[in-house]
VEXVEX-442052 format. One record per atom (N, C-alpha, C): residue number from 1; residue in three letters; atom name; x, y, z. Coordinates in steps of 0.001 Angstrom, whole numbers, plus 500000, padded with zeros to 6 digits. Each point is the difference from the previous one (the first is absolute). Layout:
[rec NUM,'ALA','CA',[X,Y,Z]]
...
END
This chain:
[rec 1,'MET','N',[420642,866305,784410]]
[rec 1,'MET','CA',[499729,500643,501284]]
[rec 1,'MET','C',[498676,499503,500600]]
[rec 2,'TYR','N',[499006,499776,499187]]
[rec 2,'TYR','CA',[498677,499606,500499]]
[rec 2,'TYR','C',[499713,498513,499789]]
[rec 3,'GLU','N',[501049,499201,499843]]
[rec 3,'GLU','CA',[499821,498585,499672]]
[rec 3,'GLU','C',[499137,499270,501022]]
[rec 4,'ARG','N',[500303,500181,501298]]
[rec 4,'ARG','CA',[499289,499242,501035]]
[rec 4,'ARG','C',[498506,500322,500004]]
[rec 5,'ILE','N',[499647,501259,499950]]
[rec 5,'ILE','CA',[498582,500360,500072]]
[rec 5,'ILE','C',[499270,499564,498730]]
[rec 6,'LEU','N',[500638,500131,498848]]
[rec 6,'LEU','CA',[499351,499575,498757]]
[rec 6,'LEU','C',[499860,498480,499955]]
[rec 7,'GLU','N',[500981,499292,500518]]
[rec 7,'GLU','CA',[499901,498537,500074]]
[rec 7,'GLU','C',[498869,499595,500943]]
[rec 8,'SER','N',[499896,500682,501127]]
[rec 8,'SER','CA',[498941,499719,500969]]
[rec 8,'SER','C',[498622,500218,499371]]
[rec 9,'ILE','N',[499849,501103,499338]]
[rec 9,'ILE','CA',[498719,500300,499346]]
[rec 9,'ILE','C',[499733,498992,498889]]
[rec 10,'GLY','N',[501046,499645,499261]]
[rec 10,'GLY','CA',[499873,499064,498885]]
[rec 10,'GLY','C',[499554,498608,500408]]
[rec 11,'ARG','N',[500150,499649,501260]]
[rec 11,'ARG','CA',[499494,498711,500476]]
[rec 11,'ARG','C',[498482,499999,500118]]
[rec 12,'ARG','N',[499380,501173,499952]]
[rec 12,'ARG','CA',[498553,500094,500182]]
[rec 12,'ARG','C',[499269,500558,498781]]
[rec 13,'ILE','N',[500632,500965,499333]]
[rec 13,'ILE','CA',[499388,500578,498793]]
[rec 13,'ILE','C',[501090,500207,498953]]
[rec 14,'GLU','N',[499582,500043,498740]]
[rec 14,'GLU','CA',[500948,500218,498910]]
[rec 14,'GLU','C',[499890,501442,499530]]
[rec 15,'LEU','N',[501138,500685,499972]]
[rec 15,'LEU','CA',[500031,501396,499582]]
[rec 15,'LEU','C',[500729,500147,498676]]
[rec 16,'THR','N',[499533,500950,499195]]
[rec 16,'THR','CA',[500737,500350,498791]]
[rec 16,'THR','C',[501194,500863,500403]]
[rec 17,'GLU','N',[500894,500207,499077]]
[rec 17,'GLU','CA',[501168,500868,500259]]
[rec 17,'GLU','C',[499547,501410,500367]]
[rec 18,'ASP','N',[499006,500521,499281]]
[rec 18,'ASP','CA',[499481,501347,500303]]
[rec 18,'ASP','C',[499391,500062,501400]]
[rec 19,'GLU','N',[499261,498959,500374]]
[rec 19,'GLU','CA',[499391,499971,501341]]
[rec 19,'GLU','C',[501073,499927,501080]]
[rec 20,'GLN','N',[501044,499228,499759]]
[rec 20,'GLN','CA',[501111,499936,500951]]
[rec 20,'GLN','C',[500648,501373,500154]]
[rec 21,'GLN','N',[500241,500659,498888]]
[rec 21,'GLN','CA',[500644,501323,500046]]
[rec 21,'GLN','C',[499116,501014,500715]]
[rec 22,'TYR','N',[498704,499949,499720]]
[rec 22,'TYR','CA',[499091,500923,500680]]
[rec 22,'TYR','C',[500016,499739,501512]]
[rec 23,'PHE','N',[499889,498741,500387]]
[rec 23,'PHE','CA',[500016,499645,501414]]
[rec 23,'PHE','C',[501275,500489,500675]]
[rec 24,'THR','N',[501145,499680,499434]]
[rec 24,'THR','CA',[501267,500384,500654]]
[rec 24,'THR','C',[500178,501516,500027]]
[rec 25,'SER','N',[499366,500718,499059]]
[rec 25,'SER','CA',[500090,501467,500020]]
[rec 25,'SER','C',[499281,500592,501217]]
[rec 26,'LEU','N',[499093,499228,500587]]
[rec 26,'LEU','CA',[499241,500472,501168]]
[rec 26,'LEU','C',[500721,499723,501317]]
[rec 27,'LEU','N',[501057,499200,499941]]
[rec 27,'LEU','CA',[500701,499589,501217]]
[rec 27,'LEU','C',[501090,500982,500395]]
[rec 28,'GLN','N',[500188,500118,501309]]
[rec 28,'GLN','CA',[501150,500706,500553]]
[rec 28,'GLN','C',[500839,498959,500743]]
[rec 29,'VAL','N',[501297,500176,500001]]
[rec 29,'VAL','CA',[500895,499098,500717]]
[rec 29,'VAL','C',[500436,500703,501272]]
[rec 30,'ARG','N',[499965,499251,501093]]
[rec 30,'ARG','CA',[500407,500582,501284]]
[rec 30,'ARG','C',[500867,499000,500746]]
[rec 31,'THR','N',[501106,500472,500521]]
[rec 31,'THR','CA',[500821,499158,500865]]
[rec 31,'THR','C',[499672,500368,501440]]
[rec 32,'VAL','N',[499977,498981,500845]]
[rec 32,'VAL','CA',[499618,500181,501389]]
[rec 32,'VAL','C',[501049,499316,500863]]
[rec 33,'ARG','N',[500592,500736,500896]]
[rec 33,'ARG','CA',[500984,499421,500913]]
[rec 33,'ARG','C',[499300,499225,501114]]
[rec 34,'LYS','N',[500721,499048,500555]]
[rec 34,'LYS','CA',[499482,499240,501130]]
[rec 34,'LYS','C',[499515,500968,501078]]
[rec 35,'ARG','N',[498806,499724,500526]]
[rec 35,'ARG','CA',[499314,500786,501040]]
[rec 35,'ARG','C',[499369,501298,499491]]
[rec 36,'GLN','N',[500119,500286,498719]]
[rec 36,'GLN','CA',[499390,501205,499441]]
[rec 36,'GLN','C',[498529,499715,499673]]
[rec 37,'PHE','N',[499157,501001,500207]]
[rec 37,'PHE','CA',[498565,499865,499748]]
[rec 37,'PHE','C',[499659,500300,498544]]
[rec 38,'LEU','N',[499079,499197,499460]]
[rec 38,'LEU','CA',[499320,500337,498755]]
[rec 38,'LEU','C',[498696,500709,500322]]
[rec 39,'LEU','N',[499412,499616,501125]]
[rec 39,'LEU','CA',[498716,500560,500419]]
[rec 39,'LEU','C',[499949,500008,501521]]
[rec 40,'GLN','N',[499538,501108,500554]]
[rec 40,'GLN','CA',[499787,500069,501442]]
[rec 40,'GLN','C',[498513,500101,500289]]
[rec 41,'GLU','N',[499606,499382,501106]]
[rec 41,'GLU','CA',[498596,500073,500411]]
[rec 41,'GLU','C',[499564,501460,500042]]
[rec 42,'GLY','N',[498819,500272,499444]]
[rec 42,'GLY','CA',[499462,501357,499989]]
[rec 42,'GLY','C',[500254,500751,498699]]
[rec 43,'ASP','N',[501023,499588,499248]]
[rec 43,'ASP','CA',[500238,500591,498678]]
[rec 43,'ASP','C',[499089,499312,498981]]
[rec 44,'VAL','N',[499714,500677,498925]]
[rec 44,'VAL','CA',[499204,499380,498939]]
[rec 44,'VAL','C',[500929,499155,499141]]
[rec 45,'CYS','N',[499574,498784,499706]]
[rec 45,'CYS','CA',[500780,499091,499148]]
[rec 45,'CYS','C',[499831,500455,498549]]
[rec 46,'ARG','N',[501022,500607,499459]]
[rec 46,'ARG','CA',[499956,500549,498643]]
[rec 46,'ARG','C',[500388,498981,498936]]
[rec 47,'TYR','N',[500623,498876,500427]]
[rec 47,'TYR','CA',[500520,499022,499046]]
[rec 47,'TYR','C',[499679,498579,500423]]
[rec 48,'GLU','N',[499952,499127,499009]]
[rec 48,'GLU','CA',[500109,498561,500216]]
[rec 48,'GLU','C',[501423,499664,499584]]
[rec 49,'TYR','N',[500613,499069,500716]]
[rec 49,'TYR','CA',[501416,499707,499806]]
[rec 49,'TYR','C',[500214,498550,499565]]
[rec 50,'PHE','N',[500879,499825,499028]]
[rec 50,'PHE','CA',[500450,498680,499575]]
[rec 50,'PHE','C',[501449,499872,500448]]
[rec 51,'VAL','N',[500313,498918,500712]]
[rec 51,'VAL','CA',[501348,499816,500519]]
[rec 51,'VAL','C',[500872,499371,498910]]
[rec 52,'ASN','N',[500961,500767,499526]]
[rec 52,'ASN','CA',[500951,499485,499022]]
[rec 52,'ASN','C',[501141,499265,500700]]
[rec 53,'LYS','N',[500446,500553,501129]]
[rec 53,'LYS','CA',[500954,499280,500838]]
[rec 53,'LYS','C',[499874,500500,501427]]
[rec 54,'GLY','N',[500257,499073,500930]]
[rec 54,'GLY','CA',[499933,500361,501406]]
[rec 54,'GLY','C',[498824,499361,500713]]
[rec 55,'CYS','N',[499724,500519,501184]]
[rec 55,'CYS','CA',[498932,499470,500845]]
[rec 55,'CYS','C',[499380,501148,500785]]
[rec 56,'LEU','N',[498674,500054,499974]]
[rec 56,'LEU','CA',[499239,501045,500693]]
[rec 56,'LEU','C',[498967,499348,500904]]
[rec 57,'ARG','N',[499453,500800,500879]]
[rec 57,'ARG','CA',[498903,499516,500833]]
[rec 57,'ARG','C',[498955,501096,500136]]
[rec 58,'ALA','N',[498750,499576,500150]]
[rec 58,'ALA','CA',[498894,500901,500310]]
[rec 58,'ALA','C',[499517,499605,501384]]
[rec 59,'TYR','N',[499774,500992,500854]]
[rec 59,'TYR','CA',[499612,499697,501373]]
[rec 59,'TYR','C',[499166,501121,500597]]
[rec 60,'VAL','N',[499356,499682,501106]]
[rec 60,'VAL','CA',[499283,500978,500813]]
[rec 60,'VAL','C',[500643,500003,501378]]
[rec 61,'VAL','N',[499778,501063,500715]]
[rec 61,'VAL','CA',[500459,500089,501381]]
[rec 61,'VAL','C',[498751,500013,500875]]
[rec 62,'ASP','N',[499917,499049,500940]]
[rec 62,'ASP','CA',[498795,499909,500820]]
[rec 62,'ASP','C',[500007,501041,501122]]
[rec 63,'ALA','N',[498947,500016,500798]]
[rec 63,'ALA','CA',[499832,501001,501057]]
[rec 63,'ALA','C',[501127,499958,501039]]
[rec 64,'LYS','N',[500656,498849,500122]]
[rec 64,'LYS','CA',[501102,499864,500956]]
[rec 64,'LYS','C',[501350,500324,499374]]
[rec 65,'GLY','N',[499990,500412,498724]]
[rec 65,'GLY','CA',[501241,500338,499317]]
[rec 65,'GLY','C',[500725,498812,499401]]
[rec 66,'VAL','N',[499315,498866,499915]]
[rec 66,'VAL','CA',[500605,498786,499449]]
[rec 66,'VAL','C',[499738,499939,498494]]
[rec 67,'GLU','N',[501062,499749,499228]]
[rec 67,'GLU','CA',[499854,499868,498558]]
[rec 67,'GLU','C',[499406,498636,499671]]
[rec 68,'ARG','N',[499018,499996,499107]]
[rec 68,'ARG','CA',[499335,498774,499543]]
[rec 68,'ARG','C',[500168,499907,498488]]
[rec 69,'VAL','N',[500841,499097,499556]]
[rec 69,'VAL','CA',[500282,499864,498569]]
[rec 69,'VAL','C',[498824,499344,499286]]
[rec 70,'LEU','N',[499535,500648,498946]]
[rec 70,'LEU','CA',[498906,499468,499190]]
[rec 70,'LEU','C',[500516,499318,498747]]
[rec 71,'GLN','N',[501095,500502,499447]]
[rec 71,'GLN','CA',[500490,499460,498735]]
[rec 71,'GLN','C',[501494,500227,499878]]
[rec 72,'PHE','N',[500657,499025,499423]]
[rec 72,'PHE','CA',[501367,500157,499514]]
[rec 72,'PHE','C',[499918,500016,498486]]
[rec 73,'ALA','N',[500940,500663,499358]]
[rec 73,'ALA','CA',[500058,500007,498541]]
[rec 73,'ALA','C',[501458,499913,499571]]
[rec 74,'ILE','N',[500284,499013,499172]]
[rec 74,'ILE','CA',[501334,499833,499433]]
[rec 74,'ILE','C',[499898,500137,498488]]
[rec 75,'GLU','N',[501092,499716,499324]]
[rec 75,'GLU','CA',[500041,500131,498556]]
[rec 75,'GLU','C',[498774,499354,499354]]
[rec 76,'ASP','N',[499434,500749,499049]]
[rec 76,'ASP','CA',[498868,499527,499206]]
[rec 76,'ASP','C',[498649,500144,500710]]
[rec 77,'TRP','N',[499964,500672,501141]]
[rec 77,'TRP','CA',[498757,500204,500738]]
[rec 77,'TRP','C',[499620,501474,499952]]
[rec 78,'TRP','N',[498708,500243,500153]]
[rec 78,'TRP','CA',[499456,501356,500109]]
[rec 78,'TRP','C',[499690,500288,501458]]
[rec 79,'ILE','N',[500092,501270,500379]]
[rec 79,'ILE','CA',[499675,500403,501365]]
[rec 79,'ILE','C',[499462,501436,499969]]
[rec 80,'GLY','N',[499110,500292,500915]]
[rec 80,'GLY','CA',[499451,501346,500149]]
[rec 80,'GLY','C',[498872,499952,501019]]
[rec 81,'ASP','N',[499423,501122,500289]]
[rec 81,'ASP','CA',[498805,500064,500828]]
[rec 81,'ASP','C',[498846,500236,499028]]
[rec 82,'MET','N',[499375,498922,499572]]
[rec 82,'MET','CA',[498997,500070,498932]]
[rec 82,'MET','C',[498841,500924,500365]]
[rec 83,'GLN','N',[499553,499950,501226]]
[rec 83,'GLN','CA',[498876,500862,500399]]
[rec 83,'GLN','C',[500381,501475,499856]]
[rec 84,'SER','N',[501169,500366,500479]]
[rec 84,'SER','CA',[500454,501381,499892]]
[rec 84,'SER','C',[500226,500382,498543]]
[rec 85,'PHE','N',[500578,499097,499222]]
[rec 85,'PHE','CA',[500284,500262,498595]]
[rec 85,'PHE','C',[498711,500230,499207]]
[rec 86,'ILE','N',[499027,499140,500171]]
[rec 86,'ILE','CA',[498742,500108,499246]]
[rec 86,'ILE','C',[499191,501216,500448]]
[rec 87,'ASP','N',[499855,500176,501308]]
[rec 87,'ASP','CA',[499176,501088,500531]]
[rec 87,'ASP','C',[500749,501320,500154]]
[rec 88,'GLN','N',[501337,499953,499894]]
[rec 88,'GLN','CA',[500852,501174,500215]]
[rec 88,'GLN','C',[499706,500652,501352]]
[rec 89,'LYS','N',[499938,499140,501010]]
[rec 89,'LYS','CA',[499800,500423,501393]]
[rec 89,'LYS','C',[501220,499572,500806]]
[rec 90,'PRO','N',[500170,500523,501213]]
[rec 90,'PRO','CA',[501185,499659,500798]]
[rec 90,'PRO','C',[500167,498484,500188]]
[rec 91,'ALA','N',[501227,499573,499885]]
[rec 91,'ALA','CA',[500342,498586,500116]]
[rec 91,'ALA','C',[499932,499541,501454]]
[rec 92,'ARG','N',[499597,498756,500178]]
[rec 92,'ARG','CA',[500049,499364,501313]]
[rec 92,'ARG','C',[501270,499193,500137]]
[rec 93,'LEU','N',[500606,499662,498855]]
[rec 93,'LEU','CA',[501212,499197,499999]]
[rec 93,'LEU','C',[501234,500872,499886]]
[rec 94,'ALA','N',[501098,499454,500459]]
[rec 94,'ALA','CA',[501323,500557,499728]]
[rec 94,'ALA','C',[500730,498947,499161]]
[rec 95,'ILE','N',[500822,500451,499080]]
[rec 95,'ILE','CA',[500794,499090,499173]]
[rec 95,'ILE','C',[501442,500465,500063]]
[rec 96,'ASP','N',[500886,499077,500381]]
[rec 96,'ASP','CA',[501418,500332,500013]]
[rec 96,'ASP','C',[500823,498841,499467]]
[rec 97,'ALA','N',[501279,500278,499766]]
[rec 97,'ALA','CA',[500904,499011,499412]]
[rec 97,'ALA','C',[500717,499225,501101]]
[rec 98,'LEU','N',[500016,498679,499864]]
[rec 98,'LEU','CA',[500764,499141,500899]]
[rec 98,'LEU','C',[501392,499725,499434]]
[rec 99,'GLU','N',[500168,500282,498727]]
[rec 99,'GLU','CA',[501286,499902,499301]]
[rec 99,'GLU','C',[500087,501198,499061]]
[rec 100,'ASP','N',[501193,500349,499575]]
[rec 100,'ASP','CA',[500114,500982,498932]]
[rec 100,'ASP','C',[499198,499464,498815]]
[rec 101,'SER','N',[499157,500848,499420]]
[rec 101,'SER','CA',[499037,499529,499003]]
[rec 101,'SER','C',[499891,500962,498833]]
[rec 102,'GLU','N',[499444,499483,498915]]
[rec 102,'GLU','CA',[499649,500816,498850]]
[rec 102,'GLU','C',[498572,499643,499622]]
[rec 103,'VAL','N',[499162,501014,499851]]
[rec 103,'VAL','CA',[498602,499777,499658]]
[rec 103,'VAL','C',[499634,500825,498774]]
[rec 104,'TYR','N',[499002,499496,499271]]
[rec 104,'TYR','CA',[499375,500765,498942]]
[rec 104,'TYR','C',[498683,500501,500559]]
[rec 105,'CYS','N',[499714,501273,499755]]
[rec 105,'CYS','CA',[498805,500637,500551]]
[rec 105,'CYS','C',[499079,500434,498863]]
[rec 106,'ILE','N',[498707,499780,500226]]
[rec 106,'ILE','CA',[499009,500553,499079]]
[rec 106,'ILE','C',[499001,500795,500839]]
[rec 107,'ASP','N',[499771,501251,499600]]
[rec 107,'ASP','CA',[499087,500848,500774]]
[rec 107,'ASP','C',[498556,499758,499576]]
[rec 108,'LYS','N',[499097,500586,500747]]
[rec 108,'LYS','CA',[498557,499778,499781]]
[rec 108,'LYS','C',[499573,500451,498609]]
[rec 109,'ALA','N',[500464,501159,499562]]
[rec 109,'ALA','CA',[499615,500494,498669]]
[rec 109,'ALA','C',[500539,499071,498911]]
[rec 110,'GLY','N',[501233,499554,500146]]
[rec 110,'GLY','CA',[500582,499079,499025]]
[rec 110,'GLY','C',[499288,498665,499990]]
[rec 111,'TRP','N',[499655,499515,501185]]
[rec 111,'TRP','CA',[499293,498729,500124]]
[rec 111,'TRP','C',[498638,500076,499315]]
[rec 112,'THR','N',[499280,501079,500256]]
[rec 112,'THR','CA',[498680,500192,499393]]
[rec 112,'THR','C',[500118,500110,498478]]
[rec 113,'ALA','N',[500975,500766,499534]]
[rec 113,'ALA','CA',[500204,500148,498553]]
[rec 113,'ALA','C',[500380,498656,499376]]
[rec 114,'LEU','N',[500819,499228,500688]]
[rec 114,'LEU','CA',[500408,498685,499501]]
[rec 114,'LEU','C',[498793,499083,499828]]
[rec 115,'LEU','N',[499122,499975,500998]]
[rec 115,'LEU','CA',[498816,499143,499921]]
[rec 115,'LEU','C',[499074,500413,498861]]
[rec 116,'GLU','N',[499939,501289,499725]]
[rec 116,'GLU','CA',[499151,500482,498913]]
[rec 116,'GLU','C',[500615,499727,498636]]
[rec 117,'ARG','N',[501297,500213,499872]]
[rec 117,'ARG','CA',[500657,499864,498690]]
[rec 117,'ARG','C',[500332,498544,499651]]
[rec 118,'VAL','N',[500329,499207,501012]]
[rec 118,'VAL','CA',[500357,498590,499772]]
[rec 118,'VAL','C',[499102,499150,500902]]
[rec 119,'PRO','N',[498759,499730,499572]]
[rec 119,'PRO','CA',[499028,499310,500852]]
[rec 119,'PRO','C',[500462,498644,500533]]
[rec 120,'LYS','N',[500929,499348,499325]]
[rec 120,'LYS','CA',[500456,498700,500522]]
[rec 120,'LYS','C',[500697,500146,501341]]
[rec 121,'PHE','N',[500433,501224,500366]]
[rec 121,'PHE','CA',[500568,500202,501332]]
[rec 121,'PHE','C',[498926,499877,501085]]
[rec 122,'GLU','N',[498744,500250,499640]]
[rec 122,'GLU','CA',[498932,499757,500980]]
[rec 122,'GLU','C',[499989,498526,500375]]
[rec 123,'ARG','N',[500156,499140,499016]]
[rec 123,'ARG','CA',[500067,498556,500260]]
[rec 123,'ARG','C',[501222,499679,500851]]
[rec 124,'PHE','N',[501142,500589,499665]]
[rec 124,'PHE','CA',[501230,499753,500752]]
[rec 124,'PHE','C',[499820,500376,501473]]
[rec 125,'PHE','N',[499533,501215,500260]]
[rec 125,'PHE','CA',[499847,500436,501391]]
[rec 125,'PHE','C',[498878,499242,500714]]
[rec 126,'ARG','N',[498966,499604,499258]]
[rec 126,'ARG','CA',[498962,499163,500614]]
[rec 126,'ARG','C',[500599,498682,500477]]
[rec 127,'MET','N',[500844,499413,499165]]
[rec 127,'MET','CA',[500637,498738,500383]]
[rec 127,'MET','C',[500876,500182,501238]]
[rec 128,'LEU','N',[500737,501100,500072]]
[rec 128,'LEU','CA',[500820,500272,501194]]
[rec 128,'LEU','C',[499124,500176,501239]]
[rec 129,'LEU','N',[498918,500750,499844]]
[rec 129,'LEU','CA',[499117,500243,501138]]
[rec 129,'LEU','C',[499283,498729,500445]]
[rec 130,'GLU','N',[499625,499143,499066]]
[rec 130,'GLU','CA',[499393,498720,500376]]
[rec 130,'GLU','C',[500967,499182,500835]]
[rec 131,'ARG','N',[501251,499912,499545]]
[rec 131,'ARG','CA',[501016,499235,500732]]
[rec 131,'ARG','C',[500234,500624,501375]]
[rec 132,'ALA','N',[500049,501335,500065]]
[rec 132,'ALA','CA',[500206,500691,501282]]
[rec 132,'ALA','C',[498829,499738,500952]]
[rec 133,'PHE','N',[498779,500005,499462]]
[rec 133,'PHE','CA',[498829,499751,500837]]
[rec 133,'PHE','C',[500014,498582,500550]]
[rec 134,'ILE','N',[500328,499036,499152]]
[rec 134,'ILE','CA',[500069,498601,500445]]
[rec 134,'ILE','C',[501053,499849,501098]]
[rec 135,'THR','N',[501156,500608,499790]]
[rec 135,'THR','CA',[501074,499936,501000]]
[rec 135,'THR','C',[499551,500634,501312]]
[rec 136,'LEU','N',[499335,501140,499912]]
[rec 136,'LEU','CA',[499500,500663,501208]]
[rec 136,'LEU','C',[498967,499139,500709]]
[rec 137,'GLN','N',[499095,499401,499239]]
[rec 137,'GLN','CA',[498980,499131,500598]]
[rec 137,'GLN','C',[500652,498811,500705]]
[rec 138,'GLU','N',[500991,499388,499359]]
[rec 138,'GLU','CA',[500713,498886,500625]]
[rec 138,'GLU','C',[500711,500452,501278]]
[rec 139,'ARG','N',[500571,501189,499949]]
[rec 139,'ARG','CA',[500729,500513,501167]]
[rec 139,'ARG','C',[499052,500270,501175]]
[rec 140,'VAL','N',[498864,500595,499732]]
[rec 140,'VAL','CA',[499029,500271,501062]]
[rec 140,'VAL','C',[499473,498687,500582]]
[rec 141,'THR','N',[499664,499056,499135]]
[rec 141,'THR','CA',[499523,498701,500459]]
[rec 141,'THR','C',[501047,499320,500877]]
[rec 142,'SER','N',[501233,500052,499570]]
[rec 142,'SER','CA',[501097,499403,500765]]
[rec 142,'SER','C',[500156,500699,501351]]
[rec 143,'ALA','N',[499937,501325,500004]]
[rec 143,'ALA','CA',[500153,500756,501247]]
[rec 143,'ALA','C',[498888,499660,500995]]
[rec 144,'LEU','N',[498820,499691,499480]]
[rec 144,'LEU','CA',[498868,499705,500871]]
[rec 144,'LEU','C',[499950,498548,500458]]
[rec 145,'SER','N',[500594,499088,499223]]
[rec 145,'SER','CA',[499796,498588,500320]]
[rec 145,'SER','C',[501261,499158,500159]]
[rec 146,'ALA','N',[501145,500503,499601]]
[rec 146,'ALA','CA',[501222,499200,500063]]
[rec 146,'ALA','C',[500840,500380,501214]]
[rec 147,'THR','N',[500755,499035,500494]]
[rec 147,'THR','CA',[500933,500281,501090]]
[rec 147,'THR','C',[501194,500783,499445]]
[rec 148,'ALA','N',[500791,500555,500889]]
[rec 148,'ALA','CA',[501204,500713,499578]]
[rec 148,'ALA','C',[500929,499074,499223]]
[rec 149,'GLU','N',[500117,498758,500450]]
[rec 149,'GLU','CA',[500852,499030,499302]]
[rec 149,'GLU','C',[499479,499739,498587]]
[rec 150,'GLU','N',[498696,499869,499871]]
[rec 150,'GLU','CA',[499414,499768,498677]]
[rec 150,'GLU','C',[500188,501211,499099]]
[rec 151,'ARG','N',[499830,501199,500544]]
[rec 151,'ARG','CA',[500181,501216,499204]]
[rec 151,'ARG','C',[501441,500113,499512]]
[rec 152,'TYR','N',[500951,499663,500862]]
[rec 152,'TYR','CA',[501398,500046,499595]]
[rec 152,'TYR','C',[500268,498966,498899]]
[rec 153,'GLY','N',[499457,498813,500144]]
[rec 153,'GLY','CA',[500160,498978,498968]]
[rec 153,'GLY','C',[499418,500447,498665]]
[rec 154,'GLN','N',[498831,500630,500063]]
[rec 154,'GLN','CA',[499375,500511,498779]]
[rec 154,'GLN','C',[500868,501092,499367]]
[rec 155,'PHE','N',[500560,500862,500836]]
[rec 155,'PHE','CA',[500884,501068,499524]]
[rec 155,'PHE','C',[501221,499400,499297]]
[rec 156,'GLN','N',[500619,499013,500632]]
[rec 156,'GLN','CA',[501184,499359,499409]]
[rec 156,'GLN','C',[499659,499336,498662]]
[rec 157,'GLU','N',[498858,499351,499960]]
[rec 157,'GLU','CA',[499595,499306,498779]]
[rec 157,'GLU','C',[499680,500981,498875]]
[rec 158,'ARG','N',[499296,501062,500343]]
[rec 158,'ARG','CA',[499555,500958,498989]]
[rec 158,'ARG','C',[501122,500941,499558]]
[rec 159,'TYR','N',[500876,500384,500934]]
[rec 159,'TYR','CA',[501033,500994,499708]]
[rec 159,'TYR','C',[501391,499511,500409]]
[rec 160,'PRO','N',[500478,498918,499419]]
[rec 160,'PRO','CA',[501309,499479,500411]]
[rec 160,'PRO','C',[501136,500999,499769]]
[rec 161,'GLN','N',[499833,500892,499048]]
[rec 161,'GLN','CA',[501037,500970,499675]]
[rec 161,'GLN','C',[500182,501072,501081]]
[rec 162,'PHE','N',[499046,500145,500904]]
[rec 162,'PHE','CA',[500084,501042,501027]]
[rec 162,'PHE','C',[500850,499611,501203]]
[rec 163,'GLU','N',[500067,498733,500281]]
[rec 163,'GLU','CA',[500655,499524,501226]]
[rec 163,'GLU','C',[501419,500556,500149]]
[rec 164,'GLN','N',[500772,500020,498933]]
[rec 164,'GLN','CA',[501392,500462,500069]]
[rec 164,'GLN','C',[500130,501514,499847]]
[rec 165,'ARG','N',[498974,500646,499491]]
[rec 165,'ARG','CA',[500103,501437,499711]]
[rec 165,'ARG','C',[499459,500888,501111]]
[rec 166,'LEU','N',[499140,499451,500842]]
[rec 166,'LEU','CA',[499316,500830,500981]]
[rec 166,'LEU','C',[500493,499731,501419]]
[rec 167,'PRO','N',[500124,501048,500802]]
[rec 167,'PRO','CA',[500323,499790,501411]]
[rec 167,'PRO','C',[498848,499275,500702]]
[rec 168,'GLN','N',[500342,499249,501009]]
[rec 168,'GLN','CA',[499014,499201,500730]]
[rec 168,'GLN','C',[498867,500868,500546]]
[rec 169,'HIS','N',[500314,501195,500496]]
[rec 169,'HIS','CA',[498940,500834,500586]]
[rec 169,'HIS','C',[498995,500472,498949]]
[rec 170,'GLN','N',[500426,500132,498736]]
[rec 170,'GLN','CA',[499069,500375,498937]]
[rec 170,'GLN','C',[499053,498847,499677]]
[rec 171,'ILE','N',[500547,498796,499943]]
[rec 171,'ILE','CA',[499160,498817,499753]]
[rec 171,'ILE','C',[499013,499828,501145]]
[rec 172,'ALA','N',[500477,500162,501226]]
[rec 172,'ALA','CA',[499124,499875,501168]]
[rec 172,'ALA','C',[498859,501020,499933]]
[rec 173,'SER','N',[500322,501232,499624]]
[rec 173,'SER','CA',[498972,501037,499876]]
[rec 173,'SER','C',[498961,499604,498962]]
[rec 174,'TYR','N',[500438,499477,498875]]
[rec 174,'TYR','CA',[499083,499557,498952]]
[rec 174,'TYR','C',[499086,498884,500510]]
[rec 175,'LEU','N',[500568,499104,500803]]
[rec 175,'LEU','CA',[499229,498865,500526]]
[rec 175,'LEU','C',[499127,500374,501196]]
[rec 176,'GLY','N',[500221,501185,500556]]
[rec 176,'GLY','CA',[499212,500430,501163]]
[rec 176,'GLY','C',[500453,499364,501298]]
[rec 177,'ILE','N',[501301,499692,500089]]
[rec 177,'ILE','CA',[500558,499401,501217]]
[rec 177,'ILE','C',[501249,500772,500401]]
[rec 178,'THR','N',[500506,499713,501186]]
[rec 178,'THR','CA',[501222,500663,500445]]
[rec 178,'THR','C',[501216,499317,499384]]
[rec 179,'PRO','N',[501107,500712,499895]]
[rec 179,'PRO','CA',[501230,499370,499510]]
[rec 179,'PRO','C',[500425,498809,500870]]
[rec 180,'GLU','N',[499735,500092,501295]]
[rec 180,'GLU','CA',[500349,498900,500905]]
[rec 180,'GLU','C',[499172,498752,499677]]
[rec 181,'SER','N',[498728,500189,499715]]
[rec 181,'SER','CA',[499152,498864,499618]]
[rec 181,'SER','C',[500482,499376,498703]]
[rec 182,'LEU','N',[500373,500837,499043]]
[rec 182,'LEU','CA',[500503,499481,498739]]
[rec 182,'LEU','C',[501299,499220,500225]]
[rec 183,'SER','N',[500845,500493,500856]]
[rec 183,'SER','CA',[501249,499300,500312]]
[rec 183,'SER','C',[499717,498620,500593]]
[rec 184,'ARG','N',[499037,499924,500920]]
[rec 184,'ARG','CA',[499615,498711,500592]]
[rec 184,'ARG','C',[499459,499042,498939]]
[rec 185,'ILE','N',[499156,500518,499121]]
[rec 185,'ILE','CA',[499420,499165,498935]]
[rec 185,'ILE','C',[501105,499460,499097]]
[rec 186,'ARG','N',[500941,500872,499636]]
[rec 186,'ARG','CA',[501104,499560,499138]]
[rec 186,'ARG','C',[500829,498903,500676]]
[rec 187,'LYS','N',[500262,500181,501285]]
[rec 187,'LYS','CA',[500789,498992,500744]]
[rec 187,'LYS','C',[499268,498664,500056]]
[rec 188,'GLN','N',[498689,500041,500236]]
[rec 188,'GLN','CA',[499221,498769,500047]]
[rec 188,'GLN','C',[499997,499282,498657]]
[rec 189,'ARG','N',[499980,500763,498899]]
[rec 189,'ARG','CA',[499981,499396,498666]]
[rec 189,'ARG','C',[501335,499352,499652]]
[rec 190,'MET','N',[501077,500464,500647]]
[rec 190,'MET','CA',[501337,499438,499723]]
[rec 190,'MET','C',[500213,498659,500679]]
[rec 191,'LYS','N',[499197,499698,501007]]
[rec 191,'LYS','CA',[500160,498749,500759]]
[rec 191,'LYS','C',[499625,498804,499183]]
END
């Protein structure tokens, strides 16, 4: 049942059988239907989520009511509102399913207990956060200095698996452009 998450963790740290059992005892399994929320803006993020199957997105809604996608998460990825989760304050992000999905959830108390009882998980989560920070830094740099065409090319190169799974308007939102602009860029690339 927990093969994917244990395999994912095993690529970064080595766990004993007892540590694996303790970790999985802290997890809850949740199925999420397409368009169903895991987290709504203003609620406190009680869990960090590991995607076992499906596709989710984290986004904000701007002052004009436009959704701005910050992150997609597919199988083997983690997603949550880290600021809300750590501080236990209202979330700024909303997280919903773009496909029927199954996630493993770990709550704040379980996460804290895990880090205390199995210190190598501190290394595991540090490695995830380092990778997330680097990705965020690259994304901000790209948003500030790259053209829409360059950002789309970077997206295709970095996340080839998303092109077939995501609607065009979701990709456009992630890139910070309109769906019409993305359509034009795609047509130009086909020439």
